[in-house]
N, C-alpha and C positions, 0 to 999 in steps of 0.2 A: 790543323791549319789548312786553309785553302791555298792552292798553288797561285802565284802571282807572276806577272810578267813586268819587268822593270824597263821602262823606255828611256831614251837618252835624256829627256828633261826631268826625270824623276817620277813621272806619271805612273801610277800603279794601276794595272789592268787586272781585274779578276776574271778567271776562267768560268767562275760560277754565274748563274743567270743574274742579270742585272736586277738590283732591288726595286721594288715598286715605290719605296719611299727613300728619299735621301735628306739627311739633316746636317746642316753646317752650323756649328756652334763657333762663334768668333770671339776670342778672348785676348786679353793683353795684360790688364793690371789686377785681375781678380786674384783672391787667395786660392790655394789649392783646395781648401775645404769647400768654398763657394762653387768653384768650378765643378768639382766632383759631384756636389748636390745637384747642379743643373744637369749634368750628364745623366745621372740616375733618374732625375725627373723626366728627361726626354725618353729614356728607356721605358719608363712607365707609360708615358703618353703615346708611345708608339705600339702599344700592346696589340697583338694580333696581326702585325704587319711585318714582312721582310723589310728591313731598313739598314741602310748604311749611315752610320753616324761619324762625321768627320769633325774633330775638334781641332781648330785652327788657332794656334797660339802664336801671336806676332810680337816680335821684339822683346820676348821674355823667355828665354830657354830654360831658365830655372823653373818657372811655372810649368812648362811643358814636361820636363823631366820629373818634376815633383808629382805631377798628376799620374805619370806613368808609374812611378814607384808606388803610389797609392794604390792603383789598380792591381799592380802585382802583389802587393801585400794583402789586399782585400778583393780577391777575384770577384769578377762579375759572374752571375750564374750562367752556366753553359747549357748546351742542348738546344739553343734556338737556331734560327736561320738568319741572324742579323750579324753585322760587323761593326766594330768600334775601332777607329784609328785616331791617334793623337799625332798631330803635325807640329813641328817647330819651324817657324818662318822668320828669317833673320830680321827683316825690315819691320819696325814697329809702326804700322799704319793700317787702319781698318779698311780703307778703300783699296789698297793694294792687295790686302789679304782677300777681300771679295773677288778681286780680279784673278788672283791665284786659284781660288776655289773654282770659279766659272771656267777657267780656260785651261787648268792643269790638274785639277783633283776630281772634279765632278765626273761621275761614271755613267749617268744617264738614269732617270727615274721618272715615274709617272708624275710625282709631285716632290718638289724640293722646298724644304722649310729652312728659314734662316732664323737663328736664335742668338741673342747677345749672351755673353758668357756670365752674366749676372742675373739673367731673367729665368726664373723657374716656371715653366709652363705648367698650367694646371693639367690634371690627369686627362681631361677630354679636349684640350685645346687643339692638338694637332688634328684630331678626328673632326672637330668643328670646322677648322680651315679646309680640310679636304672635302668636307661635305658642301662647303660653299663653292668650291671649284667645280665639283661634280654637278651641281644643281643648274648651272648655267654654262653652256658651251662657249659663250662669247667671253666670259670672264677669264682674264689672263693671270690674275693674282688675287690673293685674299690676305687681309691683314687683321691681326688681333687688336684689341682696344684695351688700353690700361684701365685698371680699377684700383690701382694702388699708387700712392704717392700724392704730394701736394697738388700737383696740376693735373691729376688724372681726371677729374670731373670736367675741366675745360677742354682737355684733349678729347675726351669722349664726345662732348657735344660738337666740337669743331669737326671731327672726323665723321660724325653722323650727317652733318650739314654739307661738308666740303669734300669728303672723301680722302684719299691719300694712303700712304703706307706708314706704319709705325715699325721703325728699325728693330725694336726689341723682339718682335715675333711676327713673321709673315710667310707666306708660301706662294710659290709660282708654279705654273704648269710646265710640263715638258716642252710645249710649244714656245713658251717664253724663254726657257733656258736655251733651247736650240737656236732661237732667234739672236739672242745675246751673243752666242758663240759664233754663228754664221756671219754676223755683222762685224765681229771683232770689237764689240762695244766693251769699253773699260771705263771705270770711274777715274777721274783725275786724281793722281796721287796726292795725299795730304788733304783731301776733301773731308770736312766735318759733317755736312749734311748728306750723307750717302743715301739715306732712305728717300730723301726729297727728290734726288736726281733719278734714282731707280723708278720711283713712282711716276715721275714726269715722262720718262722715256716710254713707260708702259701706256700711260694715258694718251699719248700720241701715236700709239701702236708702232712705235719705233721710227716713225718717219713724219716729222712736222710739216714737211714740204707737201705732203700728200693728204694727211689725215688731220682732222679737227681734234681738239682736246676732248676726251671723253672719259670723265671719272667713273663711269659705270664699268670700265674694263677692270677695275680693282673693287672686289667686294669687301665691304667693311663688315667684320663678323663680331658683334658685341659679346657673343658667348665664348669666344676664344680669348682667354686672359692669361695673365702670368703675375707673379709677385716677385718682389726683390728686397733686399735689406735697405731701408731708407737711411739717408745720411743723419747723423746726430749732431746737433748744434754744439754739444759740449765736447766733441772729439776734435782735436786739433787737425788730424789728418782729414776729417770730413769737411771742415771749414775751409781748408786749402782746396780740396776737391771742388766745393761749391763755387768758389771764386774763379777757379780755373774754367768751369763750366759757363759762368757768366760771360768770360772773355771769348770762349769758343762760340757761344751763341751769337755774339756780335759778329764774329768771323762768319758763322753760318748764314746770317742775314745777307752779308755781302755776296756769299756764294750762291744764294737763292736768286738774288737779283741778277747775277752774271749768267746763271743757267737759264733764267727766264729770257734774258736777252738773246742768248744763243738759240733756244729752241722755239720760244713763242713769238719773238719779234723778228728775228732773222731767218727762222724756219730752217735752221741747219740740222743735219742728222746728229743724233746722240754720239755715234762712233767718230764724229769729226771734232769732238771736244778736245782741247788741249790735254797734254799728258799729265800736267800738274794743276792743282787748284791755285797755285800762285800765278801760272800763266793765265789761267781762265779769269781770275778776278782782275788782274792788272790790265789785261787786254780790254776788258769792259770799263774799268775805272778810268783809263786814260784815252778811251775811244770816244767816238762821237756820241754814243748813247749812254756815256757814263753819267754819274750823279750830278744834279744841278746844285749850285752853291747853297741855295736856301734849304736843301735837305739835311745839310750838316747841323743846322740848328735844331732840327727835329730829331736827329740821331747823332748826338755828340760822341757816342762810343765808337763811331766808324773811324775816327781819327786814330784811335788806339788799335782798332781791328786791322786797319790797313797796313800798319806797321809790321804785323806778322808776315804779310805777304811780300814785304821787302827782303825778309830773310831767305838766303838761298840754301836749300837743303840737298845734301849728297844722296842721290837715288841710285847710285851705281850697283848696289847689291839688290835692287828691287826685283831683278829677273832671276835671282838664284832659286833653284828648285827647292820646294819644301822637303823637309826631312821627316820621315816617319820614326817616331821614338817609342811608339807602342801600337800594338795591333792585337785585337782579340776577336776571333771568329766564333760564332755560336753564342751570341748574346741572346739571353732569354727574356724577351720583351713581355712580361706578365705583370698584371696588376698587383699580384702578391709580392712584387719586389719593393713596394712602397712601405 
């Protein structure tokens, strides 16, 4: 094991040389088996690189501890120069988990990859994103493109035409991570469309008051793909998940409109966004630039979506330090692990 220094906020600092790559896997509701498979796929995809893999499990300590037990029972091959850490984060929220990683867990790396806990990157996906970032010094981020799922074709075409980030798999440069940290940029807690806001902040080069929207700052890399287990219509749990997603998508539409008003219309800095998605959306909704009455006929689901933002959530535990429940140094990232 490598020696670590524990800071007051739970931040872990390694004495060893900072890794060239960092991978943040964000999970919450996945099964232990699914999350384990994703971690092992990331290890394979990072072959040949020193990498620190942080698995951030939010709002589901049983999942974090279950994954830790799985890795203890079935050890990862040793002898490499990489590190795997599993974190338990008390508050169940993806946006706040991203904030925790950026400002408390991140150790510094040439490239940082973000992977959803159910997205299995292909063996060459991380290298493809890294190549996209290295090919152009002006590019601040690179995103993978879905090839699996019912809407993959449309998303692929839209991203080729309009750009953007896909939250399942994307990468950012060290310059981008340093700028997020320097500015104190945080996603509003409770935000559903996290990737849209991250992409917008990058496309404005972090300052809409000075810079024009530039989608070329994010490279869309069609060769960087992943796969996941699709929902099955005959499974009751999958049907419930589908309807929850439909509701959240309506919520996400309102979030995108509120973010657009903040960044593109009022030209406010990303770091000045409200602390919660509730504040963000309600300020826009009830403000001068809120939706006009006729738009409700075009989007009747808005009536139901806005009710979610009327609910007040307790965020008092949001600043608790993440807890490391598993650590393994010497991860051997080789293709033959697959």
